[in-house]
Backbone as numpy.savetxt, mean C-alpha at the origin, in Angstrom:
# Nx Ny Nz CAx CAy CAz Cx Cy Cz
5.19 -1.30 -2.56 3.99 0.24 -2.19 5.24 1.05 -2.16
6.02 1.52 -1.34 7.27 2.80 -1.96 7.39 3.24 -2.63
8.24 1.78 -4.04 8.60 2.49 -4.78 7.39 2.35 -5.98
6.51 2.41 -5.79 5.46 2.31 -6.97 5.04 3.96 -6.46
4.44 4.14 -5.21 4.38 5.74 -5.05 5.83 6.74 -5.58
6.53 6.28 -5.48 7.66 7.39 -5.41 8.04 7.45 -7.16
7.77 5.93 -7.72 7.34 6.67 -8.97 6.28 7.51 -9.46
4.99 7.40 -9.11 4.45 8.21 -9.84 4.95 9.48 -9.00
5.09 9.94 -7.80 6.03 11.08 -7.69 6.80 11.88 -8.61
7.86 10.77 -9.12 8.60 11.19 -9.92 7.62 11.76 -11.92
7.13 11.00 -11.69 6.39 10.94 -12.95 5.74 12.23 -13.10
4.85 13.00 -11.77 4.24 13.76 -11.40 5.44 15.51 -11.79
6.44 15.30 -11.69 7.52 16.12 -11.93 7.82 16.73 -10.13
7.68 15.67 -9.63 8.08 16.13 -8.02 9.65 15.44 -7.87
10.64 16.87 -7.27 11.84 15.72 -7.04 11.84 14.92 -5.60
12.26 13.23 -5.98 11.64 12.30 -5.05 12.96 11.84 -4.38
12.96 11.45 -3.18 13.72 10.71 -2.23 13.32 9.28 -1.99
13.86 8.47 -2.51 13.32 6.84 -1.92 14.52 6.23 -1.07
13.79 5.68 0.19 14.54 5.50 1.64 14.64 4.42 1.82
15.40 3.54 1.70 14.92 2.10 2.42 16.38 1.80 3.50
16.44 0.87 4.63 17.43 0.98 5.28 17.95 -0.36 4.70
18.11 -0.88 3.37 18.61 -2.22 3.14 19.07 -1.26 1.74
20.44 -1.46 1.55 21.53 -1.17 0.24 20.38 -1.92 -0.75
20.65 -3.63 -0.09 20.01 -3.96 -1.35 18.76 -4.10 -2.48
17.58 -3.51 -1.22 16.39 -3.31 -1.18 16.01 -1.95 -2.53
16.84 -1.07 -2.33 17.20 0.50 -2.80 17.33 0.00 -4.34
18.63 -0.94 -4.49 18.41 -1.68 -5.90 17.65 -2.31 -6.46
16.98 -3.12 -5.88 15.97 -3.84 -6.05 14.43 -3.01 -6.78
14.85 -1.81 -6.34 13.64 -0.85 -6.25 13.89 0.17 -7.68
15.34 0.77 -7.56 16.28 1.43 -8.69 15.79 0.38 -10.23
15.86 -0.80 -9.57 15.99 -1.72 -11.42 14.24 -1.92 -11.63
13.67 -2.29 -10.54 11.81 -2.17 -10.68 11.34 -0.92 -11.35
11.61 0.41 -10.31 11.24 1.66 -11.23 12.01 2.08 -13.18
13.17 1.47 -13.14 13.42 1.35 -14.40 12.63 0.63 -15.26
12.46 -0.59 -15.27 12.03 -1.52 -16.10 10.33 -1.02 -15.79
9.95 -0.12 -14.93 8.35 -0.19 -15.11 7.96 1.11 -16.03
9.29 1.98 -16.20 8.71 3.44 -16.79 9.23 3.04 -18.14
9.98 2.15 -18.39 10.54 1.75 -19.99 8.66 0.46 -20.28
8.51 -0.06 -19.71 7.37 -0.81 -19.44 5.88 0.83 -20.40
5.91 1.67 -19.36 4.97 2.35 -20.13 5.41 3.06 -21.65
6.46 3.34 -21.39 7.10 3.83 -22.71 6.64 2.39 -23.85
7.22 1.51 -23.64 6.83 0.34 -25.04 5.18 0.49 -24.96
4.55 0.48 -24.05 3.25 0.75 -24.07 2.24 1.78 -24.49
3.10 2.31 -24.73 3.01 3.92 -25.24 2.16 5.01 -24.32
2.24 4.41 -23.45 1.41 5.47 -21.88 2.04 6.85 -21.66
3.63 6.68 -21.93 4.22 8.10 -21.68 4.91 8.11 -22.85
5.57 9.27 -22.84 7.21 9.37 -23.78 8.53 8.84 -22.95
9.23 8.84 -24.17 10.90 8.28 -23.35 11.34 9.53 -22.93
11.00 10.71 -23.36 11.30 11.96 -22.29 11.13 11.82 -21.40
9.75 11.55 -20.80 8.93 11.56 -19.28 9.27 10.49 -18.88
9.52 9.39 -19.35 10.72 8.55 -18.33 11.50 8.58 -17.60
12.89 9.31 -18.67 14.04 9.96 -18.57 14.15 10.92 -17.61
13.15 12.05 -17.73 12.99 12.81 -16.32 12.39 12.37 -15.26
11.58 11.38 -14.96 11.00 10.66 -13.70 12.30 10.24 -13.30
13.28 9.62 -13.53 14.76 8.80 -13.41 15.42 9.65 -12.58
15.48 11.05 -13.57 16.90 12.17 -13.69 16.36 12.80 -11.96
14.68 12.21 -11.72 14.36 13.52 -10.41 14.39 12.69 -9.32
14.47 11.54 -9.71 14.60 9.57 -8.57 15.85 9.94 -7.72
16.26 9.92 -6.51 17.40 9.59 -5.70 16.99 8.69 -5.27
18.15 8.03 -4.21 17.75 6.40 -3.20 18.71 6.90 -2.32
18.72 6.54 -1.15 19.38 6.67 -0.18 19.21 5.76 1.53
20.17 4.94 1.78 19.50 4.41 3.09 19.68 4.84 3.79
19.94 6.63 3.89 20.61 7.25 5.31 19.46 8.09 5.61
18.92 7.45 6.60 17.83 8.56 7.05 17.68 9.95 7.29
18.92 10.48 7.30 19.54 12.03 7.69 19.19 12.84 6.23
18.97 11.34 5.07 19.15 12.87 4.09 17.38 12.54 3.80
16.16 12.28 4.93 15.38 12.42 4.61 14.77 13.89 5.39
14.81 14.32 4.37 14.43 15.96 4.71 13.93 16.34 3.64
12.19 16.68 3.21 11.39 17.08 2.70 9.90 17.89 3.18
9.61 18.47 2.08 8.28 19.50 2.90 7.41 18.27 2.99
7.66 17.37 2.21 6.42 15.87 2.40 7.00 14.83 2.67
6.32 13.68 3.79 6.98 12.67 4.30 6.69 11.86 4.02
6.40 10.81 3.58 5.59 9.91 3.58 5.71 8.13 3.29
5.58 7.72 4.55 5.69 6.23 4.99 5.05 4.89 4.40
6.09 4.48 3.72 5.09 3.27 3.34 5.71 1.97 3.41
6.40 1.92 5.05 6.79 0.67 5.53 6.09 -0.42 5.81
6.25 -1.84 6.96 5.49 -2.82 7.33 4.04 -2.29 8.08
2.98 -2.91 7.92 1.71 -2.58 8.11 2.30 -2.60 9.72
3.00 -2.20 10.55 3.22 -2.41 12.14 2.88 -1.31 12.92
2.56 -0.95 13.77 2.28 0.48 14.38 3.39 0.98 15.27
4.05 -0.08 15.62 5.06 0.36 16.49 5.91 1.05 15.61
6.31 0.33 14.66 7.18 0.44 13.33 6.68 1.53 12.77
5.73 2.13 12.44 5.31 3.05 11.94 5.86 4.23 12.75
5.24 4.43 13.96 5.23 5.23 14.87 6.60 5.76 15.52
7.89 5.05 15.24 9.72 5.09 15.62 9.81 5.60 14.23
9.35 5.52 13.21 10.03 5.87 11.98 9.45 7.71 11.99
8.37 8.06 12.41 7.67 9.12 12.03 8.97 9.83 13.54
8.93 9.29 14.74 9.59 10.42 15.29 11.23 10.12 14.96
11.71 9.39 14.62 13.18 9.80 13.84 12.68 10.69 12.54
11.86 10.72 12.13 11.66 11.43 10.83 11.00 12.93 11.40
10.89 13.02 12.03 10.53 14.61 12.99 11.32 15.20 13.58
12.45 14.10 14.10 13.39 15.03 14.70 14.03 15.18 13.68
14.15 15.05 12.29 15.32 15.93 11.22 14.50 16.63 10.06
13.38 17.29 10.68 12.57 18.15 9.76 12.09 19.59 10.35
11.71 20.37 9.44 11.37 21.63 9.89 9.92 21.43 10.78
9.55 21.86 11.58 7.86 21.90 12.47 6.84 22.28 11.23
6.88 22.49 10.07 6.34 22.65 8.82 6.05 21.74 7.88
7.26 20.60 7.86 6.87 19.57 7.22 5.45 18.73 7.64
4.99 18.17 6.34 4.14 17.61 6.54 4.43 16.19 6.59
3.79 15.21 7.10 3.87 13.57 7.18 2.88 13.25 6.50
2.62 11.50 5.77 1.35 10.89 5.64 1.74 9.33 5.21
1.15 8.71 5.64 1.18 7.18 5.93 0.24 6.55 5.02
1.14 5.38 4.54 0.06 4.52 3.41 -0.43 3.68 4.09
-0.96 3.01 5.52 -1.17 2.49 6.48 -2.86 1.69 5.34
-2.90 0.83 5.63 -4.22 0.27 4.57 -5.48 -0.04 6.03
-4.58 -0.18 7.31 -6.11 -0.12 8.08 -5.68 -0.04 9.50
-4.29 0.52 9.85 -3.96 1.09 11.22 -4.02 2.39 11.55
-4.68 2.48 13.11 -5.02 3.75 13.38 -4.39 5.34 13.03
-4.67 6.19 12.15 -3.65 7.59 11.98 -3.65 8.00 12.97
-4.34 8.34 13.91 -4.48 8.59 15.08 -3.65 8.77 16.37
-3.92 6.99 16.18 -2.50 6.73 16.85 -0.99 7.27 16.68
-1.04 7.02 15.22 0.59 7.01 14.51 0.93 8.64 14.83
-0.30 10.03 14.82 -0.10 11.24 14.67 0.46 11.64 16.29
0.37 10.87 17.39 0.85 11.12 18.52 2.34 10.81 18.30
3.13 10.57 17.30 4.29 10.40 17.63 5.22 11.38 17.16
4.10 12.53 16.84 4.55 13.79 16.03 4.45 14.79 17.12
5.69 15.90 17.65 5.32 17.13 18.28 4.14 17.81 18.08
3.73 17.86 16.47 2.42 18.38 16.16 1.48 17.50 15.35
0.54 16.96 16.10 0.14 15.63 15.35 -0.60 16.15 14.20
-0.89 17.90 14.63 -1.86 17.88 13.00 -1.45 18.44 11.85
-0.08 18.08 12.03 1.01 17.56 10.55 0.66 16.58 9.80
0.09 15.10 10.21 0.11 13.59 9.97 -1.57 13.62 9.64
-1.86 13.09 8.22 -3.43 12.83 7.60 -2.44 11.26 6.97
-3.29 10.22 6.77 -3.34 8.72 5.84 -3.35 9.62 4.50
-2.47 9.07 3.58 -2.79 9.08 2.26 -2.16 7.31 1.56
-3.34 6.62 1.54 -3.43 5.14 1.25 -3.43 5.16 -0.37
-2.69 5.15 -0.91 -2.34 3.95 -2.23 -2.80 2.76 -2.55
-3.59 2.22 -3.75 -3.45 0.69 -3.73 -2.46 0.33 -4.79
-2.57 -0.70 -4.77 -1.97 -1.98 -5.55 -2.03 -2.23 -6.98
-1.59 -2.41 -8.06 -0.16 -1.51 -8.24 -0.91 -0.02 -8.33
0.35 0.83 -8.19 0.25 2.14 -7.61 0.39 3.08 -9.30
0.75 2.10 -10.51 0.94 2.44 -11.95 -0.29 2.75 -12.28
-0.98 1.53 -11.81 -2.49 1.48 -12.23 -3.79 1.98 -11.47
-3.81 2.02 -10.44 -4.88 2.50 -9.63 -5.18 3.69 -9.31
-5.72 4.58 -9.61 -6.06 5.58 -9.37 -6.73 6.49 -8.48
-7.39 5.22 -7.14 -7.90 5.74 -5.99 -6.62 5.83 -4.85
-7.28 7.01 -3.98 -6.30 7.18 -3.03 -7.03 7.91 -2.13
-6.89 7.12 -0.95 -7.98 7.69 0.30 -6.90 8.69 1.44
-7.73 9.61 1.55 -6.72 10.67 1.87 -7.64 10.93 3.51
-7.13 10.18 4.53 -7.54 9.76 5.99 -7.50 11.02 7.03
-8.31 11.65 7.64 -8.21 12.75 8.37 -8.16 12.22 9.75
-7.47 12.50 11.02 -7.95 12.20 12.09 -8.38 13.78 12.90
-8.71 13.25 13.98 -9.18 14.81 14.75 -8.40 15.86 14.89
-6.75 15.05 14.95 -5.61 16.38 14.87 -5.55 17.36 13.18
-5.74 16.82 12.23 -5.28 16.59 10.60 -5.51 18.21 10.59
-4.40 18.71 10.21 -5.02 20.46 9.88 -5.40 20.23 8.22
-6.58 21.10 8.11 -7.16 21.11 7.17 -6.44 21.31 5.75
-5.70 22.25 5.88 -4.71 22.66 4.77 -3.51 21.24 4.68
-2.89 20.71 5.38 -2.66 19.56 5.38 -3.31 18.79 4.04
-4.44 18.64 4.66 -6.08 17.61 4.00 -5.79 18.18 2.80
-6.08 19.48 2.62 -5.69 20.15 1.17 -4.58 19.54 0.01
-3.01 19.51 0.73 -2.17 19.64 0.21 -1.82 18.44 -0.46
-2.46 17.48 0.59 -2.58 15.55 0.00 -3.48 15.39 -1.29
-4.24 15.91 -0.73 -5.24 15.90 -2.08 -5.02 16.37 -3.44
-4.20 17.67 -3.14 -3.84 18.32 -4.64 -2.54 17.09 -5.05
-2.02 16.74 -4.29 -0.57 15.82 -4.38 -1.02 14.77 -5.20
-2.17 14.11 -4.58 -2.94 13.04 -5.42 -3.59 12.91 -6.79
-4.10 14.27 -6.91 -4.19 14.36 -8.40 -3.18 15.07 -8.81
-2.21 15.78 -8.88 -0.99 15.98 -9.46 -0.67 14.94 -10.03
-0.51 13.76 -9.48 -0.09 12.87 -9.38 -0.95 11.35 -10.45
-1.64 12.05 -10.57 -3.15 11.71 -11.99 -3.93 10.53 -10.97
-4.02 11.38 -9.60 -4.83 10.37 -8.87 -6.04 10.98 -8.83
-7.29 9.98 -7.38 -8.53 10.61 -7.54 -8.40 10.55 -5.95
-8.14 11.59 -5.42 -8.40 11.30 -3.91 -9.97 11.48 -3.48
-10.21 10.91 -2.55 -11.45 10.88 -1.55 -10.96 10.77 -0.21
-11.80 11.77 0.49 -11.33 12.02 1.82 -12.39 10.97 2.69
-11.95 10.73 3.93 -12.48 9.53 4.63 -12.00 9.82 5.87
-12.88 9.43 7.29 -11.90 9.95 8.28 -11.33 8.43 9.18
-10.82 8.34 10.29 -10.13 7.78 10.52 -10.41 6.35 11.40
-11.03 5.77 10.73 -11.93 4.33 10.83 -11.42 3.25 10.80
-11.50 2.27 11.05 -10.90 0.76 10.96 -11.37 0.27 9.49
-9.92 -0.07 8.75 -10.33 -0.06 7.23 -10.52 0.96 6.32
-10.74 2.01 7.04 -11.59 3.04 6.13 -12.72 2.51 4.94
-12.68 3.28 3.96 -13.68 2.64 2.80 -13.18 1.52 2.42
-12.41 1.70 1.74 -11.93 0.23 0.89 -11.62 -1.13 1.75
-11.06 -1.03 2.45 -10.60 -2.07 2.92 -11.84 -2.61 3.96
-12.48 -1.77 4.73 -13.50 -2.16 5.42 -14.69 -2.63 4.64
-14.69 -2.29 3.37 -15.90 -2.39 2.11 -15.43 -4.07 2.03
-14.22 -4.56 1.82 -13.26 -5.49 0.75 -13.43 -6.71 1.56
-13.52 -6.35 2.74 -13.62 -8.04 4.29 -14.22 -8.84 3.90
-15.43 -8.67 3.33 -16.63 -10.04 3.03 -15.96 -10.56 1.39
-15.72 -9.60 0.82 -14.86 -9.85 -0.61 -14.19 -10.99 -0.77
-13.23 -10.94 0.10 -12.34 -12.44 0.60 -12.00 -12.85 1.44
-13.21 -12.41 3.11 -13.61 -13.53 3.59 -14.41 -14.58 3.47
-15.68 -14.21 2.65 -16.66 -14.85 2.33 -16.03 -16.17 0.72
-15.20 -15.74 0.53 -14.46 -16.77 -0.48 -13.75 -17.65 0.51
-12.85 -17.27 1.14 -12.56 -18.38 1.93 -12.99 -19.23 2.56
-13.97 -18.77 2.82 -14.89 -19.99 3.69 -15.41 -20.65 2.47
-15.99 -20.19 1.82 -16.20 -21.30 0.49 -15.08 -22.11 -0.01
-14.25 -21.58 0.34 -12.92 -22.43 -0.27 -13.20 -24.27 0.65
-13.27 -23.20 2.03 -13.72 -24.45 3.20 -11.84 -25.46 3.52
-11.80 -26.53 2.90 -10.53 -27.13 3.30 -9.17 -26.22 3.77
-8.99 -26.45 4.62 -7.42 -25.69 4.75 -6.30 -25.71 4.26
-6.54 -27.20 3.25 -5.52 -27.51 2.15 -5.63 -26.96 1.10
-6.63 -26.94 0.76 -6.61 -25.89 -0.21 -6.42 -26.71 -1.87
-7.67 -26.45 -2.59 -7.58 -27.13 -4.08 -7.75 -25.61 -4.97
-6.88 -25.83 -5.39 -6.23 -24.76 -6.70 -7.41 -24.62 -7.58
-8.40 -25.93 -8.14 -9.10 -25.90 -8.96 -10.74 -24.99 -8.04
-10.61 -25.21 -6.96 -11.97 -25.09 -6.22 -11.63 -22.80 -6.11
-10.68 -22.42 -5.91 -9.79 -21.30 -6.27 -10.08 -20.42 -6.96
-9.72 -21.23 -8.65 -10.34 -20.93 -9.88 -11.44 -20.55 -10.11
-12.57 -21.63 -9.25 -13.77 -21.89 -9.99 -14.39 -20.61 -9.19
-13.61 -20.18 -7.80 -14.62 -19.05 -6.92 -14.36 -17.95 -7.66
-13.15 -17.64 -8.47 -12.47 -16.37 -9.15 -13.03 -16.45 -10.36
-13.10 -17.55 -11.17 -13.71 -17.05 -12.04 -15.39 -17.06 -11.95
-15.94 -17.81 -11.29 -17.80 -17.41 -10.98 -18.01 -15.31 -10.74
-16.90 -14.72 -9.65 -16.87 -13.41 -9.58 -16.41 -13.22 -10.31
-15.64 -13.26 -11.09 -15.01 -12.32 -12.52 -15.94 -12.27 -13.89
-17.30 -13.25 -13.86 -18.01 -13.61 -14.56 -19.25 -11.78 -13.75
-18.96 -12.01 -13.13 -20.15 -11.13 -12.44 -19.78 -9.25 -12.45
-18.57 -9.22 -12.94 -18.05 -8.04 -13.57 -16.58 -7.16 -12.63
-16.42 -8.25 -11.82 -15.52 -8.21 -10.76 -14.10 -8.06 -11.50
-13.16 -7.40 -11.71 -12.15 -7.32 -12.32 -10.80 -8.38 -12.36
-10.96 -8.28 -10.77 -9.85 -9.85 -10.09 -10.88 -10.45 -9.61
-10.49 -11.81 -9.38 -11.37 -12.52 -8.44 -10.66 -12.68 -6.76
-11.17 -13.08 -6.04 -10.83 -12.30 -4.65 -9.38 -13.55 -4.24
-8.62 -14.84 -4.62 -7.81 -15.55 -4.49 -6.62 -15.53 -5.44
-7.17 -14.60 -6.80 -5.74 -13.77 -7.64 -5.59 -12.75 -7.13
-6.46 -11.84 -6.37 -6.25 -10.15 -5.88 -5.36 -10.35 -4.25
-5.51 -11.38 -3.59 -4.85 -11.69 -2.29 -3.55 -12.38 -3.12
-3.44 -12.75 -3.91 -1.63 -13.15 -4.35 -1.31 -12.15 -4.68
-1.98 -10.85 -5.52 -1.00 -10.10 -6.02 -0.50 -9.00 -4.82
-2.11 -8.73 -3.69 -1.25 -7.98 -3.15 -0.62 -8.63 -1.92
-0.45 -9.93 -1.62 0.26 -10.60 -0.51 -0.89 -11.04 0.56
-0.39 -12.32 0.76 -1.28 -12.64 1.67 -0.68 -12.62 2.84
0.60 -11.98 3.47 0.91 -11.31 4.35 0.04 -9.64 4.89
0.09 -9.08 4.32 -0.80 -7.69 3.99 -2.30 -7.95 4.44
-2.62 -9.03 2.99 -3.95 -8.80 3.31 -4.64 -9.60 4.72
-3.75 -10.75 4.88 -4.25 -11.18 6.34 -4.16 -10.19 7.79
-3.25 -9.12 7.66 -2.70 -8.18 8.76 -3.89 -7.52 8.55
-4.60 -6.97 7.38 -5.24 -5.64 7.32 -6.93 -6.65 8.06
-6.98 -7.99 7.72 -8.33 -8.49 8.25 -8.00 -8.48 9.92
-7.03 -9.20 9.95 -7.16 -8.69 11.99 -7.36 -7.54 12.27
-6.34 -6.66 11.89 -6.52 -5.05 12.30 -8.13 -5.01 12.25
-8.32 -4.92 11.02 -10.27 -4.85 11.11 -10.65 -5.37 12.24
-10.52 -6.09 12.03 -11.97 -7.67 12.95 -11.33 -7.11 14.66
-9.84 -6.73 15.04 -9.78 -6.66 16.48 -10.49 -5.22 16.56
-10.10 -4.00 16.00 -10.69 -2.94 16.02 -11.75 -2.75 15.92
-13.02 -3.61 15.37 -14.14 -3.53 15.34 -15.16 -4.31 16.29
-13.94 -5.16 17.68 -14.70 -5.54 18.74 -14.55 -7.03 18.44
-13.81 -7.67 17.74 -14.01 -9.32 16.61 -15.31 -9.53 16.01
-16.35 -9.07 15.75 -17.68 -9.64 15.08 -17.35 -10.83 14.65
-18.05 -11.97 14.04 -18.13 -12.80 14.00 -17.80 -12.86 12.53
-18.33 -11.94 11.72 -18.72 -11.88 10.62 -17.55 -11.51 9.82
-16.84 -10.70 10.50 -15.20 -10.53 10.38 -13.82 -11.11 10.52
-13.98 -12.33 11.13 -13.53 -13.34 11.94 -11.93 -13.67 10.68
-10.65 -13.83 10.81 -9.69 -13.59 9.57 -10.01 -15.46 9.68
-9.70 -16.04 8.12 -9.32 -17.01 7.80 -8.18 -18.33 8.84
-8.61 -19.28 9.22 -7.81 -20.09 9.27 -6.90 -20.37 8.00
-7.52 -20.24 6.53 -6.97 -20.79 5.25 -5.63 -20.29 5.35
-6.23 -18.10 5.25 -5.12 -17.71 4.88 -4.28 -17.58 6.14
-4.34 -17.71 7.40 -3.19 -17.91 8.29 -2.53 -18.96 7.83
-2.57 -19.87 7.54 -1.63 -21.21 7.46 -0.33 -20.94 5.65
-1.40 -20.39 4.97 -0.65 -19.73 3.79 0.09 -19.03 4.37
0.44 -17.90 5.21 1.27 -16.82 6.12 2.24 -17.00 6.44
1.49 -18.84 7.25 2.96 -18.89 8.37 3.90 -20.02 7.38
3.31 -20.41 6.62 3.65 -21.39 4.89 4.99 -20.37 4.20
4.44 -19.18 4.68 5.60 -18.55 3.36 4.84 -18.14 2.44
3.87 -18.81 1.57 3.10 -18.63 0.53 2.60 -17.12 0.53
2.65 -16.11 0.31 2.45 -15.18 0.21 1.78 -14.84 -1.08
1.77 -15.26 -2.24 1.44 -15.21 -3.48 2.71 -14.84 -4.69
2.06 -13.47 -5.50 3.04 -13.23 -6.21 4.67 -12.76 -5.61
4.73 -12.44 -4.94 5.95 -12.16 -4.43 6.88 -13.14 -3.91
6.06 -14.24 -3.71 6.88 -15.20 -3.63 7.08 -16.65 -4.21
6.41 -16.94 -5.35 6.28 -17.37 -6.34 4.73 -18.37 -5.77
4.40 -18.13 -4.86 3.41 -19.37 -4.88 2.02 -18.66 -3.54
1.16 -18.79 -3.97 -0.58 -18.32 -2.57 -0.98 -19.44 -3.04
-2.10 -18.84 -3.08 -3.14 -19.55 -3.88 -3.10 -20.49 -4.78
-2.45 -19.88 -6.00 -2.01 -20.62 -7.45 -0.30 -19.95 -7.01
0.48 -20.99 -8.55 2.15 -21.15 -8.14 1.83 -20.58 -9.50
3.35 -19.40 -9.48 4.05 -18.86 -10.62 5.07 -19.14 -10.70
5.32 -20.18 -11.63 6.82 -20.61 -12.09 7.72 -19.44 -12.06
7.46 -18.73 -12.51 8.39 -17.62 -13.57 9.25 -16.68 -11.72
8.35 -16.89 -10.63 8.88 -16.79 -9.56 8.54 -15.28 -9.03
8.82 -14.25 -8.14 8.06 -13.42 -7.58 8.09 -12.00 -8.80
6.68 -11.78 -8.59 6.38 -10.70 -9.69 6.93 -9.48 -9.14
């Protein structure tokens, strides 16, 4: 998600720094972004000049001290403590006027705001995967959020060619709250924890025939079963554990076996070519 957001920002004409603790991860991101931009060129979506301009606007760094900007957007793992710790470190390196955004898909943005000296400077900015193709961005306000920060994030989203939708800080926001039954009912229908690929295929084909662009099992493999399961657990806990939203053992077992989907080469389906 981080590299997809960085690519979109650079394409929108913004000087962009992509930070990662792992230098090898940064090199993978650099290669993926370069390939992604060339893919857009080859499909006629953008010109070669625009792709080269985006690459020139992108910088990469494993040094947190380089993370000084007007807007700092985090897209690290879905763990509240990790996100709050990063936000504290970023606030210590930036001016009081800096804006912060979190790409969390289900965690409390209000809790994260407590990590900042001025909680009004943080809001949610939730992109969807794959970033280059998905237009929607949820801009999530807390009780503290400065209206000017929210306006700036909406303007930024539009500048990146996205459609911002404002929502308040509630479990799952809009999309992940609405989407839980899509995944969970499919997982219940699949039944047997051992799983049968033919059964996954059948459920996917039925829902795709009803107009969904991607069936639930294909979509979970694209998102990543670890991420999808974490969101299900988060929404379930925050809403007081309603039975209808109980996370599925079938998905938990996939996560425990490391069968996370396209990124690991195996999920509900096999991906012989390796991680996406």
